[in-house]
C-alpha positions as CSV (number, residue, x, y, z in Angstrom):
1,X,17.8,-25.1,6.6
2,X,14.7,-24.0,4.7
3,X,14.7,-20.5,3.3
4,X,11.2,-19.5,2.7
5,X,9.4,-16.6,1.1
6,X,5.9,-15.2,1.3
7,X,4.2,-15.2,-2.2
8,X,1.7,-12.4,-2.5
9,X,0.5,-12.3,1.2
10,X,-1.0,-8.9,1.5
11,X,-0.9,-7.2,-1.9
12,X,0.9,-3.8,-1.6
13,X,1.2,-3.2,2.1
14,X,3.2,0.0,2.5
15,X,5.0,-0.6,5.8
16,X,8.1,1.4,6.9
17,X,11.6,0.4,6.4
18,X,15.0,1.9,7.0
19,X,18.2,1.1,5.2
20,X,20.3,-1.7,6.8
21,X,23.0,0.8,7.5
22,X,21.0,2.5,10.3
23,X,19.9,-0.8,11.9
24,X,22.4,-1.0,14.7
25,X,21.7,-1.9,18.3
26,X,23.9,0.8,19.6
27,X,21.9,3.6,18.2
28,X,20.2,5.6,21.1
29,X,16.5,5.9,20.7
30,X,15.2,9.3,19.7
31,X,12.1,10.9,18.2
32,X,12.2,11.0,14.4
33,X,8.7,12.3,13.7
34,X,5.4,13.5,15.3
35,X,2.2,12.5,13.5
36,X,-0.9,14.2,14.9
37,X,-0.8,13.1,18.5
38,X,1.6,10.2,18.0
39,X,5.3,10.2,18.5
40,X,7.5,8.0,16.2
41,X,10.8,6.8,17.6
42,X,13.8,5.4,15.7
43,X,13.7,2.2,17.7
44,X,10.0,1.7,16.9
45,X,10.8,2.0,13.2
46,X,13.8,-0.3,13.5
47,X,11.6,-3.2,14.7
48,X,9.8,-3.2,11.4
49,X,13.2,-3.0,9.6
50,X,14.3,-6.1,11.4
51,X,11.3,-8.1,10.3
52,X,11.6,-7.0,6.7
53,X,15.4,-7.4,6.6
54,X,15.5,-11.0,7.8
55,X,12.1,-12.6,7.4
56,X,11.2,-14.8,4.5
57,X,7.5,-14.2,5.4
58,X,7.5,-10.4,5.3
59,X,4.2,-8.6,4.8
60,X,6.0,-5.5,3.6
61,X,6.2,-4.3,0.1
62,X,9.3,-5.4,-1.9
63,X,9.9,-2.1,-3.7
64,X,10.4,-0.2,-0.4
65,X,13.8,-1.9,0.2
66,X,16.0,0.4,-1.8
67,X,14.5,3.7,-0.8
68,X,16.5,6.3,1.2
69,X,15.9,6.9,4.9
70,X,13.7,10.0,4.5
71,X,11.5,8.2,1.9
72,X,11.2,5.2,4.1
73,X,10.2,7.4,7.1
74,X,7.6,8.9,4.8
75,X,6.2,5.4,4.1
76,X,6.2,4.8,7.9
77,X,4.1,7.9,8.3
78,X,1.7,6.8,5.7
79,X,1.2,3.6,7.6
80,X,0.6,5.5,10.8
81,X,-1.9,7.8,9.1
82,X,-3.8,4.8,7.8
83,X,-3.9,3.2,11.2
84,X,-5.3,6.5,12.7
85,X,-7.9,6.5,9.9
86,X,-8.8,2.9,10.8
87,X,-9.5,4.0,14.4
88,X,-11.8,6.8,13.2
89,X,-13.7,4.4,10.9
90,X,-13.8,1.8,13.7
91,X,-12.1,-0.8,11.4
92,X,-10.7,-3.7,13.2
93,X,-8.4,-6.6,12.3
94,X,-9.6,-9.6,14.3
95,X,-7.5,-12.5,15.6
96,X,-9.3,-14.6,13.1
97,X,-8.1,-12.4,10.2
98,X,-4.6,-12.7,11.4
99,X,-4.8,-16.5,11.8
100,X,-6.2,-16.8,8.3
101,X,-3.2,-14.7,7.0
102,X,-0.7,-16.9,8.9
103,X,-2.5,-20.1,7.6
104,X,-2.1,-18.7,4.1
105,X,1.6,-18.2,4.6
106,X,2.0,-21.8,5.8
107,X,-0.1,-23.2,2.9
108,X,1.7,-21.2,0.3
109,X,5.1,-22.3,1.6
110,X,4.0,-25.8,2.4
111,X,5.2,-25.6,6.0
112,X,3.8,-26.3,9.5
113,X,3.3,-23.9,12.3
114,X,6.4,-25.2,14.1
115,X,8.5,-24.8,10.9
116,X,7.3,-21.2,10.5
117,X,8.2,-20.3,14.1
118,X,11.5,-22.1,13.8
119,X,12.5,-20.1,10.7
120,X,11.5,-16.9,12.4
121,X,13.6,-17.8,15.4
122,X,16.6,-18.7,13.3
123,X,16.2,-15.2,11.6
124,X,16.2,-13.6,15.1
125,X,12.6,-12.3,14.6
126,X,10.2,-11.9,17.5
127,X,7.0,-13.7,16.6
128,X,4.9,-10.9,18.2
129,X,6.6,-8.3,15.9
130,X,5.9,-10.6,12.9
131,X,2.2,-10.8,13.8
132,X,2.2,-7.0,14.4
133,X,3.4,-6.5,10.8
134,X,0.7,-8.7,9.5
135,X,-1.9,-6.8,11.5
136,X,-0.7,-3.5,10.1
137,X,-0.9,-4.8,6.5
138,X,-4.4,-6.1,7.0
139,X,-5.5,-2.9,8.6
140,X,-4.3,-1.0,5.5
141,X,-6.2,-3.4,3.2
142,X,-9.4,-2.9,5.1
143,X,-9.1,0.9,5.2
144,X,-8.4,1.1,1.5
145,X,-11.2,-1.3,0.7
146,X,-13.6,1.0,2.5
147,X,-12.5,4.4,1.4
148,X,-11.0,3.7,-2.1
149,X,-12.0,0.5,-3.7
150,X,-15.7,1.1,-3.5
151,X,-15.3,4.2,-5.5
152,X,-13.7,2.4,-8.5
153,X,-16.5,1.8,-11.0
154,X,-15.3,0.2,-14.2
155,X,-17.8,0.2,-17.1
156,X,-17.5,-1.6,-20.4
157,X,-16.5,1.5,-22.2
158,X,-13.6,2.1,-19.9
159,X,-12.4,-1.5,-20.1
160,X,-12.5,-1.5,-23.9
161,X,-10.7,1.9,-24.1
162,X,-7.9,0.6,-21.8
163,X,-7.6,-2.6,-23.9
164,X,-7.3,-0.6,-27.2
165,X,-4.6,1.7,-25.6
166,X,-2.5,-1.3,-24.4
167,X,-2.8,-3.8,-27.2
168,X,0.9,-4.7,-26.8
169,X,0.2,-6.1,-23.4
170,X,-2.1,-8.7,-24.9
171,X,0.0,-10.1,-27.7
172,X,0.1,-13.9,-27.5
173,X,3.6,-15.1,-26.6
174,X,5.1,-18.5,-26.2
175,X,8.5,-19.3,-24.7
176,X,10.7,-22.3,-25.3
177,X,12.3,-22.9,-22.0
178,X,14.9,-25.1,-20.4
179,X,14.1,-25.7,-16.7
180,X,15.9,-26.8,-13.6
181,X,13.5,-27.5,-10.7
182,X,14.5,-28.2,-7.1
183,X,11.6,-29.2,-4.8
184,X,11.1,-27.2,-1.5
185,X,10.5,-30.5,0.2
186,X,14.3,-31.0,0.3
187,X,15.9,-29.7,3.4
188,X,18.8,-28.3,1.4
189,X,16.7,-27.0,-1.5
190,X,18.0,-23.4,-1.3
191,X,21.7,-24.4,-1.0
192,X,21.2,-27.0,-3.9
193,X,19.7,-24.3,-6.1
194,X,22.6,-21.9,-5.5
195,X,25.1,-24.7,-6.3
196,X,23.3,-25.3,-9.6
197,X,23.5,-21.6,-10.4
198,X,27.3,-21.6,-9.5
199,X,27.8,-24.5,-11.9
200,X,26.0,-22.6,-14.7
201,X,28.1,-19.6,-14.0
202,X,31.2,-21.7,-14.4
203,X,30.1,-22.7,-17.9
204,X,28.6,-26.1,-17.3
205,X,25.9,-26.9,-19.9
206,X,22.4,-26.2,-18.7
207,X,21.2,-29.7,-19.7
208,X,24.0,-31.3,-17.7
209,X,23.2,-29.2,-14.6
210,X,19.5,-30.0,-15.0
211,X,20.3,-33.7,-15.1
212,X,22.4,-33.4,-12.0
213,X,20.1,-31.2,-9.9
214,X,16.5,-31.3,-11.1
215,X,13.8,-33.1,-9.2
216,X,10.7,-34.7,-10.7
217,X,7.6,-32.7,-11.3
218,X,6.8,-29.0,-12.2
219,X,8.2,-29.5,-15.7
220,X,11.5,-30.5,-14.4
221,X,12.9,-31.9,-17.7
222,X,15.7,-29.7,-19.1
223,X,13.8,-28.9,-22.3
224,X,10.2,-27.9,-21.3
225,X,9.3,-27.1,-24.9
226,X,7.0,-24.1,-25.7
227,X,4.9,-22.7,-22.9
228,X,2.3,-19.9,-23.3
229,X,3.1,-16.8,-21.4
230,X,-0.2,-16.8,-19.5
231,X,0.3,-20.5,-18.4
232,X,3.4,-19.6,-16.4
233,X,2.9,-18.8,-12.7
234,X,3.6,-15.1,-12.0
235,X,7.1,-15.6,-10.5
236,X,8.3,-17.6,-13.5
237,X,6.6,-15.2,-16.0
238,X,8.4,-12.2,-14.4
239,X,11.8,-14.0,-14.5
240,X,11.4,-15.0,-18.2
241,X,10.4,-11.4,-19.1
242,X,13.9,-10.3,-18.1
243,X,15.7,-12.8,-20.3
244,X,17.1,-12.6,-23.8
245,X,17.3,-15.9,-25.8
246,X,20.3,-17.9,-24.7
247,X,20.3,-16.4,-21.2
248,X,19.3,-18.1,-17.9
249,X,17.7,-16.6,-14.8
250,X,18.7,-16.2,-11.3
251,X,17.3,-18.7,-8.8
252,X,13.5,-18.1,-8.6
253,X,11.5,-19.2,-5.5
254,X,7.9,-20.3,-5.9
255,X,5.6,-22.2,-3.5
256,X,6.8,-25.4,-5.2
257,X,10.5,-24.9,-4.8
258,X,13.4,-23.3,-6.6
259,X,13.7,-22.8,-10.4
260,X,16.4,-21.8,-12.9
261,X,15.1,-21.0,-16.4
262,X,16.9,-20.7,-19.7
263,X,15.1,-18.9,-22.5
264,X,15.7,-20.6,-25.9
265,X,13.2,-18.9,-28.1
266,X,10.3,-16.5,-28.0
267,X,7.4,-16.9,-30.4
268,X,5.0,-14.0,-30.8
269,X,1.5,-14.4,-32.1
270,X,-1.7,-12.3,-32.6
271,X,-3.3,-9.9,-30.1
272,X,-5.6,-11.9,-27.9
273,X,-9.3,-11.0,-28.4
274,X,-10.8,-8.6,-26.0
275,X,-13.3,-11.1,-24.6
276,X,-10.6,-13.6,-23.8
277,X,-8.6,-11.0,-21.7
278,X,-11.5,-9.0,-20.3
279,X,-10.9,-10.1,-16.7
280,X,-7.2,-9.3,-17.0
281,X,-8.0,-5.9,-18.4
282,X,-10.4,-5.2,-15.5
283,X,-7.7,-6.2,-13.0
284,X,-5.1,-4.0,-14.7
285,X,-7.4,-1.0,-14.9
286,X,-8.6,-1.5,-11.3
287,X,-5.1,-1.6,-10.1
288,X,-4.2,1.6,-12.0
289,X,-7.3,3.4,-10.7
290,X,-6.7,2.2,-7.1
291,X,-3.1,3.4,-7.1
292,X,-4.2,6.8,-8.4
293,X,-6.9,7.1,-5.7
294,X,-4.5,5.9,-3.0
295,X,-2.1,8.7,-3.8
296,X,-5.0,11.2,-3.6
297,X,-6.2,9.7,-0.4
298,X,-2.8,9.8,1.3
299,X,-2.3,13.4,0.1
300,X,-5.6,14.4,1.7
301,X,-4.6,12.7,5.0
302,X,-1.3,14.4,5.0
303,X,-2.8,17.9,4.3
304,X,-5.3,17.5,7.1
305,X,-2.7,16.1,9.7
306,X,0.0,17.6,11.8
307,X,3.3,16.0,10.7
308,X,6.7,17.1,12.0
309,X,9.8,15.2,10.8
310,X,12.9,15.6,12.9
311,X,15.6,14.1,10.7
């Protein structure tokens, strides 16, 4: 069975989650919060939990998963406030917007519409709830684009100051890596990747496991040589950043398949010139400013709303 994951579908969609421990069918529905003129029930929140807990195509933000129930309800309330704001601003998510998002999922995971629906069915996820989650994430994006992003104005002076204050982020790095790659085109790719990891854990040499398991393509040879940090796709770059020389990664999923990386050596160079990283600096500063304004925006919505939490 394919085990598939959404890669960067909707940026940082803050949708509500509850811990798996409260996701039980036998729980009687009850009111857990009132937000302005809307009532929030436990069962309503649980539907979102089900999608996040099981779906490999979730539109919900990864960092929400380990939060406590009260914090997760706070996130749910934030989503509700944003939806209410969307109605006031007459912001709509069209069927075309949703279809483009679904098409993006299929393209990134290299699957068909039937394969997507089959996987959701196997995970016991209602397709309508899946689409509803996407709609909420897109609504959030549109609201934030209208009320926050347009206010972020980054001039050259701000960019250069941010660069000078974060020079360590722009040091040139190269990694010598050994690489095991298992293509997602295999029907048993996920299971094969986990078996490769088990053999590594049992002490089998990385090069031998690579010879036994790696497919062609995507730098599949065991010794991939030196690779510049910026040339790695984000998922692999994040995995390597956690490694010390001599260590290997957990299984990493990308749109291409499954990867296991072993870091052999890190080679540091000079700080990259400002002009060569200007776009990256702009993106970092924009994200930092957007997050700061988002917090202020949510605080303003909360202070001007009636919110009663009943748990």
